[in-house]
C-alpha positions in Angstrom: 165.4 83.9 148.0 165.4 85.2 144.4 167.9 85.3 141.6 167.9 87.2 138.3 169.6 85.6 135.3 170.4 88.2 132.6 171.7 87.8 129.1 170.0 84.5 128.2 168.5 84.7 124.8 164.9 83.7 124.5 164.3 80.8 122.1 161.5 80.9 119.6 158.3 79.6 121.1 159.9 79.2 124.5 157.5 77.7 127.1 157.9 77.9 130.9 159.2 74.3 131.0 161.9 75.3 128.4 162.9 78.2 130.6 163.3 75.8 133.6 165.5 73.5 131.5 167.7 76.4 130.4 168.4 77.4 134.0 168.9 73.9 135.2 171.3 73.2 132.3 173.2 76.5 132.8 173.6 75.8 136.6 174.8 72.2 135.9 177.1 72.9 132.9 178.6 76.3 133.8 178.4 76.4 137.6 178.6 72.7 138.4 175.5 73.1 140.7 172.6 70.6 140.4 169.1 72.0 140.8 166.7 69.2 141.4 163.0 68.9 141.7 161.5 70.9 144.6 164.4 73.3 144.8 162.8 76.0 142.7 159.6 77.6 143.9 158.9 79.7 140.8 160.7 80.7 137.6 159.6 82.9 134.8 160.8 85.6 132.3 160.2 89.2 133.3 159.1 92.2 131.3 159.0 92.1 127.5 161.6 92.0 124.7 164.0 89.4 123.3 166.5 88.9 126.2 164.2 89.3 129.2 165.7 88.5 132.6 164.7 85.2 134.2 163.5 85.4 137.8 164.1 82.3 139.9 162.7 81.9 143.4 164.6 79.3 145.2 163.4 77.0 148.0 166.8 76.0 149.2 168.9 78.9 150.5 172.2 76.9 150.3 171.8 76.3 146.6 171.0 80.0 146.1 174.1 81.0 148.0 176.2 78.6 145.9 174.9 80.2 142.7 175.6 83.7 144.1 179.1 82.7 145.1 180.0 81.2 141.7 181.2 84.6 140.3 184.1 83.3 138.2 182.2 80.6 136.3 180.2 83.0 134.1 183.0 85.6 133.8 183.7 84.9 130.1 180.0 84.7 129.0 177.3 87.2 128.3 175.2 85.7 131.1 175.1 87.2 134.6 173.2 86.6 137.7 172.2 88.9 140.5 170.6 88.5 143.8 167.0 89.9 143.9 165.3 90.6 147.2 161.7 90.0 148.0 159.5 93.1 148.1 159.3 93.1 151.9 163.2 93.2 152.2 163.6 96.0 149.7 
């Protein structure tokens, strides 16, 4: 149950807790979806570079599906999200 968020600029001296806040705020403000404590298993920036994708492993499949289904909400932004499958499913 993984999602990739692309196009989110990394802030100077960004810590993992900052990355969590960025995703929580993005989901709340843009997608009108609340991500509470315990709904995210793991979250981190991948690879290297300035605008590295953020991988989010969700605990709750329903929240993940809501995020995937909210296609129109991010239409006018540089941010996108994609479903990423676990290694076993690939």
